[in-house]
C-alpha atoms as an extended CHARMM CRD file, in Angstrom:
* protein
*
       167  EXT
         1         1  MET       CA            -39.3410000000       18.6460000000       29.4470000000  PROA      1               0.0000000000
         2         2  PHE       CA            -40.5140000000       18.7940000000       25.8470000000  PROA      2               0.0000000000
         3         3  GLY       CA            -39.7180000000       22.2160000000       24.4680000000  PROA      3               0.0000000000
         4         4  GLU       CA            -41.2510000000       24.6410000000       26.9570000000  PROA      4               0.0000000000
         5         5  ALA       CA            -43.7400000000       22.0400000000       28.2280000000  PROA      5               0.0000000000
         6         6  ASP       CA            -43.1770000000       19.8310000000       31.2480000000  PROA      6               0.0000000000
         7         7  LEU       CA            -44.8820000000       16.5490000000       30.3490000000  PROA      7               0.0000000000
         8         8  ALA       CA            -45.1850000000       13.7560000000       32.8990000000  PROA      8               0.0000000000
         9         9  THR       CA            -46.1240000000       10.7710000000       30.7470000000  PROA      9               0.0000000000
        10        10  ALA       CA            -45.2060000000        9.2020000000       27.4360000000  PROA      10              0.0000000000
        11        11  ALA       CA            -48.8010000000        9.7430000000       26.2920000000  PROA      11              0.0000000000
        12        12  ALA       CA            -48.5310000000       13.4480000000       27.0880000000  PROA      12              0.0000000000
        13        13  VAL       CA            -45.2930000000       13.6690000000       25.1040000000  PROA      13              0.0000000000
        14        14  LYS       CA            -46.9290000000       11.9140000000       22.1080000000  PROA      14              0.0000000000
        15        15  GLY       CA            -49.9320000000       14.2160000000       22.3510000000  PROA      15              0.0000000000
        16        16  ARG       CA            -47.6960000000       17.3110000000       22.4300000000  PROA      16              0.0000000000
        17        17  TRP       CA            -45.6790000000       15.9480000000       19.4920000000  PROA      17              0.0000000000
        18        18  GLU       CA            -48.8650000000       15.5730000000       17.4310000000  PROA      18              0.0000000000
        19        19  GLU       CA            -49.9590000000       19.0740000000       18.4080000000  PROA      19              0.0000000000
        20        20  LEU       CA            -46.6110000000       20.5320000000       17.3020000000  PROA      20              0.0000000000
        21        21  LYS       CA            -46.7120000000       18.6820000000       13.9650000000  PROA      21              0.0000000000
        22        22  ARG       CA            -50.2080000000       19.9850000000       13.2740000000  PROA      22              0.0000000000
        23        23  GLU       CA            -49.1450000000       23.5340000000       14.1330000000  PROA      23              0.0000000000
        24        24  GLN       CA            -45.8510000000       23.5330000000       12.2370000000  PROA      24              0.0000000000
        25        25  GLU       CA            -46.9720000000       21.6090000000        9.1690000000  PROA      25              0.0000000000
        26        26  ALA       CA            -50.5330000000       22.9190000000        8.9680000000  PROA      26              0.0000000000
        27        27  ARG       CA            -51.8780000000       19.3860000000        9.3120000000  PROA      27              0.0000000000
        28        28  GLU       CA            -55.5700000000       19.0010000000        9.9600000000  PROA      28              0.0000000000
        29        29  GLY       CA            -57.4980000000       16.2400000000       11.6400000000  PROA      29              0.0000000000
        30        30  ILE       CA            -56.4890000000       13.4440000000       13.9410000000  PROA      30              0.0000000000
        31        31  PHE       CA            -55.9220000000       10.9520000000       11.1250000000  PROA      31              0.0000000000
        32        32  HSD       CA            -54.2260000000       13.3830000000        8.7250000000  PROA      32              0.0000000000
        33        33  ASP       CA            -51.3140000000       11.1770000000        7.7920000000  PROA      33              0.0000000000
        34        34  VAL       CA            -52.6940000000        7.6450000000        7.9530000000  PROA      34              0.0000000000
        35        35  PRO       CA            -52.7540000000        6.3860000000        4.3490000000  PROA      35              0.0000000000
        36        36  GLU       CA            -56.0460000000        4.7230000000        3.4730000000  PROA      36              0.0000000000
        37        37  THR       CA            -54.1800000000        2.4640000000        1.0440000000  PROA      37              0.0000000000
        38        38  LEU       CA            -52.5390000000        0.4480000000        3.8310000000  PROA      38              0.0000000000
        39        39  PRO       CA            -53.5550000000       -3.1890000000        4.2960000000  PROA      39              0.0000000000
        40        40  ALA       CA            -56.6220000000       -3.3190000000        6.5520000000  PROA      40              0.0000000000
        41        41  LEU       CA            -54.9540000000       -4.7020000000        9.6990000000  PROA      41              0.0000000000
        42        42  LEU       CA            -52.1640000000       -2.1340000000        9.5330000000  PROA      42              0.0000000000
        43        43  TYR       CA            -54.6090000000        0.6750000000        8.7690000000  PROA      43              0.0000000000
        44        44  ALA       CA            -56.7740000000       -0.2840000000       11.7650000000  PROA      44              0.0000000000
        45        45  ARG       CA            -53.7650000000       -0.3940000000       14.0700000000  PROA      45              0.0000000000
        46        46  LYS       CA            -52.4930000000        2.9800000000       12.8660000000  PROA      46              0.0000000000
        47        47  VAL       CA            -55.8470000000        4.7490000000       13.2430000000  PROA      47              0.0000000000
        48        48  GLN       CA            -56.1720000000        3.2670000000       16.7340000000  PROA      48              0.0000000000
        49        49  ARG       CA            -52.6880000000        4.4990000000       17.6180000000  PROA      49              0.0000000000
        50        50  ARG       CA            -53.5600000000        7.9310000000       16.2730000000  PROA      50              0.0000000000
        51        51  ALA       CA            -56.8000000000        8.0200000000       18.3220000000  PROA      51              0.0000000000
        52        52  ALA       CA            -54.7950000000        7.0060000000       21.3820000000  PROA      52              0.0000000000
        53        53  THR       CA            -52.5040000000       10.0260000000       20.9380000000  PROA      53              0.0000000000
        54        54  VAL       CA            -55.4840000000       12.2520000000       21.6470000000  PROA      54              0.0000000000
        55        55  GLY       CA            -56.6040000000       10.1290000000       24.6010000000  PROA      55              0.0000000000
        56        56  PHE       CA            -59.3970000000        8.2180000000       22.8530000000  PROA      56              0.0000000000
        57        57  GLU       CA            -58.7510000000        4.6500000000       23.9650000000  PROA      57              0.0000000000
        58        58  TYR       CA            -59.5630000000        2.2090000000       26.7330000000  PROA      58              0.0000000000
        59        59  PRO       CA            -57.4550000000        2.6700000000       29.8570000000  PROA      59              0.0000000000
        60        60  ASP       CA            -56.0570000000       -0.8600000000       29.6200000000  PROA      60              0.0000000000
        61        61  ALA       CA            -56.1100000000       -4.1230000000       27.6890000000  PROA      61              0.0000000000
        62        62  ALA       CA            -58.9780000000       -5.3970000000       29.8570000000  PROA      62              0.0000000000
        63        63  GLY       CA            -61.1870000000       -2.5870000000       28.5340000000  PROA      63              0.0000000000
        64        64  ALA       CA            -60.2580000000       -3.4530000000       24.9580000000  PROA      64              0.0000000000
        65        65  LEU       CA            -60.9610000000       -7.1360000000       25.6460000000  PROA      65              0.0000000000
        66        66  ALA       CA            -64.3630000000       -6.2930000000       27.1600000000  PROA      66              0.0000000000
        67        67  ASP       CA            -65.1430000000       -4.3080000000       23.9940000000  PROA      67              0.0000000000
        68        68  LEU       CA            -64.1890000000       -7.3440000000       21.8860000000  PROA      68              0.0000000000
        69        69  ASP       CA            -66.5460000000       -9.5120000000       23.9550000000  PROA      69              0.0000000000
        70        70  SER       CA            -69.3210000000       -6.9640000000       23.4290000000  PROA      70              0.0000000000
        71        71  GLU       CA            -68.6890000000       -6.8640000000       19.6820000000  PROA      71              0.0000000000
        72        72  LEU       CA            -68.7750000000      -10.6750000000       19.5100000000  PROA      72              0.0000000000
        73        73  ALA       CA            -72.1500000000      -10.6380000000       21.2630000000  PROA      73              0.0000000000
        74        74  GLU       CA            -73.4450000000       -8.0680000000       18.7710000000  PROA      74              0.0000000000
        75        75  LEU       CA            -72.1980000000      -10.2290000000       15.9070000000  PROA      75              0.0000000000
        76        76  GLY       CA            -74.0630000000      -13.2000000000       17.3770000000  PROA      76              0.0000000000
        77        77  GLU       CA            -77.2380000000      -11.1060000000       17.5410000000  PROA      77              0.0000000000
        78        78  ALA       CA            -76.8060000000       -9.9820000000       13.9290000000  PROA      78              0.0000000000
        79        79  ILE       CA            -76.3130000000      -13.5770000000       12.7830000000  PROA      79              0.0000000000
        80        80  ALA       CA            -79.3610000000      -14.6830000000       14.7500000000  PROA      80              0.0000000000
        81        81  GLY       CA            -81.3790000000      -12.0050000000       12.9600000000  PROA      81              0.0000000000
        82        82  THR       CA            -80.6270000000      -13.4780000000        9.5380000000  PROA      82              0.0000000000
        83        83  ALA       CA            -81.9550000000      -16.5410000000        7.7760000000  PROA      83              0.0000000000
        84        84  GLY       CA            -78.8100000000      -18.4020000000        8.7870000000  PROA      84              0.0000000000
        85        85  GLU       CA            -75.4770000000      -18.9410000000        7.1540000000  PROA      85              0.0000000000
        86        86  ALA       CA            -75.0430000000      -17.1790000000        3.8250000000  PROA      86              0.0000000000
        87        87  ALA       CA            -74.6880000000      -19.2920000000        0.7160000000  PROA      87              0.0000000000
        88        88  PRO       CA            -71.1250000000      -19.3700000000       -0.6490000000  PROA      88              0.0000000000
        89        89  GLU       CA            -70.1960000000      -16.5170000000       -2.9860000000  PROA      89              0.0000000000
        90        90  THR       CA            -73.2360000000      -14.4090000000       -2.1290000000  PROA      90              0.0000000000
        91        91  GLU       CA            -73.4360000000      -10.9180000000       -0.6740000000  PROA      91              0.0000000000
        92        92  ALA       CA            -73.1810000000      -10.8330000000        3.1150000000  PROA      92              0.0000000000
        93        93  ASP       CA            -76.0310000000       -9.5080000000        5.2020000000  PROA      93              0.0000000000
        94        94  PRO       CA            -75.2210000000       -5.7950000000        5.8020000000  PROA      94              0.0000000000
        95        95  ALA       CA            -75.6830000000       -6.0600000000        9.5860000000  PROA      95              0.0000000000
        96        96  VAL       CA            -73.4390000000       -9.1360000000        9.7890000000  PROA      96              0.0000000000
        97        97  PHE       CA            -70.8640000000       -7.4050000000        7.5690000000  PROA      97              0.0000000000
        98        98  ALA       CA            -70.8020000000       -4.3480000000        9.8550000000  PROA      98              0.0000000000
        99        99  GLU       CA            -70.6590000000       -6.3460000000       13.0820000000  PROA      99              0.0000000000
       100       100  LEU       CA            -67.8930000000       -8.6270000000       11.8200000000  PROA      100             0.0000000000
       101       101  GLY       CA            -65.9350000000       -5.5060000000       10.8790000000  PROA      101             0.0000000000
       102       102  ASP       CA            -66.4270000000       -4.2470000000       14.4390000000  PROA      102             0.0000000000
       103       103  VAL       CA            -65.1480000000       -7.5980000000       15.7990000000  PROA      103             0.0000000000
       104       104  LEU       CA            -62.0270000000       -7.4320000000       13.6370000000  PROA      104             0.0000000000
       105       105  PHE       CA            -61.3790000000       -3.8010000000       14.5910000000  PROA      105             0.0000000000
       106       106  ALA       CA            -61.8010000000       -4.6330000000       18.2920000000  PROA      106             0.0000000000
       107       107  ALA       CA            -59.4570000000       -7.6310000000       17.9460000000  PROA      107             0.0000000000
       108       108  VAL       CA            -56.8170000000       -5.3830000000       16.3750000000  PROA      108             0.0000000000
       109       109  ASN       CA            -57.2480000000       -3.0200000000       19.3250000000  PROA      109             0.0000000000
       110       110  VAL       CA            -56.6710000000       -5.8520000000       21.8170000000  PROA      110             0.0000000000
       111       111  ALA       CA            -53.5580000000       -6.8670000000       19.8590000000  PROA      111             0.0000000000
       112       112  ARG       CA            -52.3020000000       -3.2740000000       19.8600000000  PROA      112             0.0000000000
       113       113  ARG       CA            -52.8090000000       -2.9680000000       23.6260000000  PROA      113             0.0000000000
       114       114  LEU       CA            -50.8130000000       -6.1980000000       24.1080000000  PROA      114             0.0000000000
       115       115  ASN       CA            -48.0220000000       -5.0880000000       21.7320000000  PROA      115             0.0000000000
       116       116  VAL       CA            -48.8520000000       -7.8740000000       19.2760000000  PROA      116             0.0000000000
       117       117  ASP       CA            -48.6270000000       -7.0930000000       15.5830000000  PROA      117             0.0000000000
       118       118  PRO       CA            -51.9620000000       -8.4780000000       14.3140000000  PROA      118             0.0000000000
       119       119  GLU       CA            -50.5990000000       -9.0240000000       10.8080000000  PROA      119             0.0000000000
       120       120  LEU       CA            -47.7520000000      -11.1760000000       12.1180000000  PROA      120             0.0000000000
       121       121  ALA       CA            -50.0390000000      -13.0260000000       14.5550000000  PROA      121             0.0000000000
       122       122  LEU       CA            -52.5720000000      -13.8130000000       11.8160000000  PROA      122             0.0000000000
       123       123  ARG       CA            -49.8120000000      -14.8810000000        9.4230000000  PROA      123             0.0000000000
       124       124  ALA       CA            -48.3530000000      -17.2010000000       12.0920000000  PROA      124             0.0000000000
       125       125  VAL       CA            -51.6770000000      -18.8230000000       12.9820000000  PROA      125             0.0000000000
       126       126  SER       CA            -52.5160000000      -19.2760000000        9.2970000000  PROA      126             0.0000000000
       127       127  SER       CA            -49.1930000000      -21.0480000000        8.7620000000  PROA      127             0.0000000000
       128       128  ARG       CA            -49.8220000000      -23.2730000000       11.7980000000  PROA      128             0.0000000000
       129       129  PHE       CA            -53.2850000000      -24.1020000000       10.4620000000  PROA      129             0.0000000000
       130       130  VAL       CA            -51.8700000000      -25.0710000000        7.0550000000  PROA      130             0.0000000000
       131       131  ALA       CA            -49.2200000000      -27.2980000000        8.6590000000  PROA      131             0.0000000000
       132       132  ARG       CA            -51.7990000000      -28.9670000000       10.9050000000  PROA      132             0.0000000000
       133       133  VAL       CA            -54.2790000000      -29.6570000000        8.0940000000  PROA      133             0.0000000000
       134       134  GLU       CA            -51.5230000000      -31.0570000000        5.8950000000  PROA      134             0.0000000000
       135       135  ARG       CA            -50.3250000000      -33.2440000000        8.7830000000  PROA      135             0.0000000000
       136       136  ALA       CA            -53.9060000000      -34.3780000000        9.4650000000  PROA      136             0.0000000000
       137       137  ALA       CA            -54.2370000000      -35.4360000000        5.8260000000  PROA      137             0.0000000000
       138       138  GLU       CA            -50.9580000000      -37.3720000000        6.1300000000  PROA      138             0.0000000000
       139       139  LEU       CA            -52.1520000000      -39.1160000000        9.2940000000  PROA      139             0.0000000000
       140       140  ALA       CA            -55.3760000000      -40.1260000000        7.5650000000  PROA      140             0.0000000000
       141       141  ARG       CA            -53.4270000000      -41.3560000000        4.5340000000  PROA      141             0.0000000000
       142       142  ASP       CA            -51.1850000000      -43.4040000000        6.8650000000  PROA      142             0.0000000000
       143       143  ASP       CA            -54.4000000000      -45.0460000000        8.1150000000  PROA      143             0.0000000000
       144       144  GLY       CA            -55.4220000000      -45.7690000000        4.5140000000  PROA      144             0.0000000000
       145       145  ARG       CA            -58.0960000000      -43.0570000000        4.4970000000  PROA      145             0.0000000000
       146       146  ASP       CA            -58.7570000000      -40.0570000000        2.2510000000  PROA      146             0.0000000000
       147       147  TRP       CA            -58.9700000000      -37.0820000000        4.6280000000  PROA      147             0.0000000000
       148       148  THR       CA            -60.9060000000      -34.9500000000        2.1390000000  PROA      148             0.0000000000
       149       149  SER       CA            -63.7570000000      -37.4710000000        2.0020000000  PROA      149             0.0000000000
       150       150  LEU       CA            -64.0590000000      -37.9310000000        5.7730000000  PROA      150             0.0000000000
       151       151  PRO       CA            -66.9190000000      -36.3890000000        7.7390000000  PROA      151             0.0000000000
       152       152  VAL       CA            -65.8860000000      -33.2080000000        9.5590000000  PROA      152             0.0000000000
       153       153  GLY       CA            -65.9310000000      -34.9620000000       12.9550000000  PROA      153             0.0000000000
       154       154  GLU       CA            -63.3220000000      -37.4660000000       11.8060000000  PROA      154             0.0000000000
       155       155  GLN       CA            -61.3060000000      -34.7280000000       10.1050000000  PROA      155             0.0000000000
       156       156  ASP       CA            -61.3590000000      -32.8790000000       13.4200000000  PROA      156             0.0000000000
       157       157  ARG       CA            -59.9840000000      -35.9240000000       15.2550000000  PROA      157             0.0000000000
       158       158  TYR       CA            -57.1070000000      -36.1570000000       12.7640000000  PROA      158             0.0000000000
       159       159  TYR       CA            -56.5840000000      -32.4000000000       13.1170000000  PROA      159             0.0000000000
       160       160  ASP       CA            -56.3390000000      -32.7770000000       16.9150000000  PROA      160             0.0000000000
       161       161  ARG       CA            -53.7730000000      -35.5630000000       16.4530000000  PROA      161             0.0000000000
       162       162  ALA       CA            -51.8150000000      -33.3390000000       14.0600000000  PROA      162             0.0000000000
       163       163  LYS       CA            -51.8380000000      -30.5140000000       16.6040000000  PROA      163             0.0000000000
       164       164  GLU       CA            -50.3410000000      -32.8270000000       19.1950000000  PROA      164             0.0000000000
       165       165  ALA       CA            -47.7730000000      -34.1730000000       16.7500000000  PROA      165             0.0000000000
       166       166  LEU       CA            -46.6340000000      -30.6680000000       15.7820000000  PROA      166             0.0000000000
       167       167  ARG       CA            -46.2570000000      -29.2120000000       19.2910000000  PROA      167             0.0000000000
């Protein structure tokens, strides 16, 4: 029971809670209290949660993952439709910009469905990357080589060794 309503699921309870808040506090709109000033990953997760409270979400993580796959394909198509990789420090192609945004939003949705905080996951992988690159540079230096001047293929081999060393 939730007030006078008999609600069978957690989603129904959340939906009723949102309905009551809108009624009692004269709130308008589904996203009425999601601050636009939040960092992008947190903002995306909160608007997705809010949409879910009104039933607008995939039924499971597999649906969210399929959407991510679809968005990646669309990004590939947008990239293929350009002249190639953008020069550093230039404006991105508008279609690529939009599709990459869709990929990021879909990835946040997958994370949300799996109860993974995307901010923490991205922070953790970034830290692992930094540690691995620094270790790769050390391994190259131990071999008497300057990692920064190596071709990317050789850097990649040192990076793979660093990954193994840091497991």
